[in-house]
Structure formats: structure tokens, C-alpha cells
N, C-alpha and C positions, 0 to 999 in steps of 0.2 A: 728230458733236460729242460723243456719249456715249462713244465709244471714246477720243476725244482727252481728255475730262475724266477718264476712268479712268486714262489714262496719266499725266497731269500730277499728279493726286492721289496715285496710287501712287508717283510719283517723289518725293513729299515724304518718304516713309519712307527712300528711297534717299539723298536729299540729307542728311537728318538723320543717318543712320548715318555719313556721311563727316565732316560738320561737327562732330559731338559728340566725335569722337576728339581734337580739338585745342582746341575752344572750350567754355566752360562752358554749361550749359543755358540760363540766362537770356539770355546773350549771343546764342545762336543764335535764340531766340525774338524778341528785340528786332530783330535784323537782319532777320528774316523779316517782321514786321509793319510796321516803319518803312519799309523799302524798298518793300514792297507798297503802303503808304499813299501814298508819293510817286508811284508809277506810276499808281495808280488816280486820284489827284487830277489828275495830268496828263491822263489820258484824259477826265475830266470837263470839264476846262478846254477841251480841244480839241473836245469835242462841244457846248460851249456850256452845260453844266449847272453848277449851283451847289449847294453843300451847304445844307441847311435850317438855320435859326437858331432859337434858343429853348432855355431851360433844360430843358424837359420832353423835347424830342426828343434833346438831347445827353445827358440823364440815361439815356434809353433806349439810346443808342449805347454809353454806358459799360457798362451792364448787359449788352448784347449782346456787346460786345468782351471782357468778362470771361468770359462763358459760352462764346462761340464761338471765341475766339482765345487769350486770355491763359492761362486754366486748362487747356484741352485741349492746346494746343501745348506748354506747360510739362510736363504730365504725360507726354505721349507721347515728347517728346525725352528726358526724364529716364529713362523706361522703356527707351528704346532704347540706353542706356548698357550694359545688361546682357542684352538679348534681341535676336534678329535682326529685321531690318526686316520680313520676311515675317510673322513671328509678330505683331508690332505691328499690321500691317495687317489680319490676320485678326481680332484682338481689336477693332479699330476697326469691323469689319463688324457688330458687335453693336449699333451705334447704333440702327438701326430697331427692334430689339426693345425697347430701353429707351424709345424714343419711343412705342411702342404702349402700354406700361404707364403712363407719365406722362400721355399725352394722355387716357387713359380717366378719370383723376381730376382733371385740370386744365383740360379743355375740355368743351364741351357738345355738340360735333358730331363727335367722333372716339372713339366708344365701341368697346370690345372686341367682337369677334365670335368665333364658334367657330373660324373659320380663323385669326384673329389669335392667339387663345390657344394653339392648336396650334403655330403658328409660333414663338411666344415659347418654349414648352417645348422644341421641337426645337432652336431656336437656342441656348438656354442649355445644352442637352446638348452641343451642338457646342463651346461655350466650355469646358465642363468637360472634355471629351475632349481638347481641344487643350492645356489647361493640364496635364492628366495627374494621375492619382491620387497618384503619388509627390510631386508638388509640393503637392497639397492636404494631404498628411500632413506637410509641412514639410521633406521630404527633397530635393526637386528644387531646383535653383538657378534664380534669376530669378523666384521667385514674387511678390515684392514689385513687381518691374518689370512683371509682367503685370497685376497689379491696378492699377498706375498707369495703364496703357493703357486698362483697363476704366473707370477714373475719367474719362479723357478722353472715352470714348464716352458716358458718362452726361452729362457736361457738354454735349457736342454735342446730345444728345437734348433737354435742357432748353432749349438755345439755339434749337433748331428750333421749339419750342412758343412761346417768348417772342417770337421773330422774327415771328410772325404779325401782331403789332400794327402793324408798319411799313406793311403793305399798307393797313390802314384809315386810316392817317395820311397817305396820299398821297405817301410817300417813294419815289422811284424805286429799282429794285433795285440799280443801281450806286451810287446815293447811300447806300443802306444799307450796302453792302459797304465803301465808302470811309470812311464815318463810324465804322464799328465797328473797322476796322484803325487809324484815327487814334486812337481812344479807347484801343485796346489798347496802342499805342505810348506814350501818355501814362501809362498804368497801369504799364507795365513799365520805363520809363526810370529812375525813382528806384530801383527794386528792383535793376536791374542795376548802377547806379552804386554802391550800397552793398555788394552781395554780391559781384559779379564784379570790379568795378573794371577794366573792359576795357583801360583805358589802361596798366595795369601788366602786361598779358599779353604774352608773346613773340609776334612776328609769325607768324601762321599760314601754312601752306603754300598755294601756289596752288590745290591741290585743295580745301582747306577753304574758302578764299575763294570759289572757284567754286561750291561746294556751298551756301554761305550765300546767294549771289546767285541760284542756281538755285531754291532753295526759296522765295525771296521773289518773284522775277519770274515763274517758271513755275508753281510749285505753289500760289501764293497769288493773285497779281494776275491772271494768265491764267486760273487755275482759276475765280475768281469771275466773270470775263467770260463764260466758257463756261457756268458754272452758271446764271447769270441769263438767258442767251440761251436755253438749253434750257427753263428754267422758263417763259419767256414764250411759247415756240413749242409745247412738248409737254406742259407741265403737271408738277405735282409728282410724280404717280404714276409717270410715265415716268422722271423724273429719279431716282427711288429705285433704278432698275435699275442705276445706276452702282456701287452697293454690291457687286453680284455680281462686278464686274470689277476693282476696286481691289486686292484681295489678289493676284490673278493677276499684275498688272503689277508690284506690289511684290516678289513672290516671284521673278519672272523677272529683275528688275534686281538683286536681292540675290544670287541664285545666279550670275548671269553676271559681275558686276563686283566683288562684295564677298567672294566665296568662302564664302557662307553655306550651311549644310546644313539642309534641312528634314526633320524626322522624319515617319514615316508617320502618326502621330497628328495632326500639324498638318494634313495633307491631309484626313484623316477629319473633323476638327473643322471645316475650311472647308466641306466638303461638307454637313455637318449645318446649319451656319449658312445656307448657300445654300438648303437645303431649307426651313428656317424662314422665310426671306425670301419664298420662293415661296408658302408658305401665308399669310403676312401680306399679300402683294400680292393674292392671290386670283384674278387674272385667268386665269392658266394653268389653274388647277383649274376655274374656271367655264367656260372654253372647252372643256376636255376633257369636262366634265359635259354641256354643251350639245350637243357633237358626239355623245356617247354616246346621249343622249335622241333626237336627231335620227335617228340610225341605227336605233334601235328603232321610231321612229314612221314611218319611211319604208315605204311599201307594197311 
């Protein structure tokens, strides 16, 4: 399930890259969240579940939809107009690093440790290497687009912290997913009507239509079903490991079908981000340390 989730989430960058060639940014985002909302709502109805009611819970859905869907989807799709899907996916892999920082200040039970601090520093070094020194000096192309994708990662991190409250309110995982994408749709619909006016756009190609459907049905609705299934069976820490795999699937899809070219610094940056995530996760280091101690203590 973890491999499948990495594939469908990595596919979102692939689908976005195709759709944004012909469709405006807000239109792509609305297609994604609105269709995903209809699919998830149908799944809830078929399973006999109902969405919760009440102003407070729907206020939380709107806040979650803004942080977890509307803002990051828009920033990442906007950024992908100027950078490759693989680069966008690598920048997205910085989400856990931002989560560690924000959780330290915004929660009482997720404080920074030495390993987490090391992981954040190594991960940020990876982001800096991937962006490149020329870009940081304002010479490289696509700098603004890369920072847009980083903004999406920051929004995802804040959403992860904010979303903790739904567990305490007794909302089912799929109910949270459905409520937030429905709220996202309501947030984005007026914006797309004013800015993009999609009814005035020329008919997109079958490829663009297929990409819009794919990112909604596969990379959003199906992804959420897999996400919450893994969360229920393996826990949040194991779920975090998917971040190692998403850039790989996005890069493979981009190079195989979109003709994208990845520079050596992109792979170096991805390796540093992965190393940072290993340090943040801590289990591999703890296992190695325990094995080393066990070996020394063995008679």
C-alpha cells in the first residue's frame, strides 16, 4: 500500500504537468478537488457513512481544506508551469522538515530532538543544493516557481498539525478527507469563476482532460483512501516513509513520458532530503546503534 500511495501521489505531479499546458491553474485545482469530493462522497454513501454536521466542524473543514488542498494545490500547479514535475516533487519532500519545526512551537508533544534538528539542517541543505547557487543569486530560471512549491510544502506541514484535532472530535478519516475536499471546492469555485472563467476557454485536448480526471480520481480520491488505510493499520510514522518514494515515482514518470531532464544537483538534493528524513524518523539510526551496542556486548 505504501508503494501504491507513492505511485499515485507521485503521479499528481505528472498529471499536473500535462493539464497545466492547456488549462489555467485555478481550473486544474478545482477539477481536482471537486471531482475528488464527488468520488469520496460516493464512497461514504456506499459504506453507510455520513458527514458530520455543525458550524464548528465545518469551520475546521474549511480551514483544513484551505491549508491542505486549496493553497498547496494552487502553489504547486502554478510552480509546475515553469519547472519539471520531478523538481516539484523533490521540493514537496521537504514537508516533514517544516512539520518538525512548526510542531515544536505549536504542539506540546512533538518537540525537537537532536536527530530531528540534524535532519532539518541536512534536508534544508538538500533543498538549497537542488535549487542551486545560481538560482539563489537570481540568475537561474524558475526560482519563483521553486519557492511556490516550497510554499505548498509549508502549507502541507501546517495542515498536518492542524488536522490532529479531527481525531479528538471523533471524525472518521474518510469523513475528514471528504469534508476538506468539499470545503476546498467551495473555496475555489468563486475564484475560478472570476479569474479563469472556464466556460470561455477552448476545449482542451483528450490528454489534458484525462490528466485532470487522473489527478482527481487517482492522485486525490484514491490517494486519500490509501493514506487513511495505512494510517489506521501502520501508524503515522510508517506513513511518513512515503515521502522517500514520491520524488522517485514523479521523476520516473516525468522522464519517461514528458521528456523532462533532471540535472545532477537535483539527485544530490533529493539524496540530502532523504538523509534528512532518515535522521528525523530516527528508527534506522536507533536500529543501527542498537545493533552496534549489541555486537560490542556479545561475549
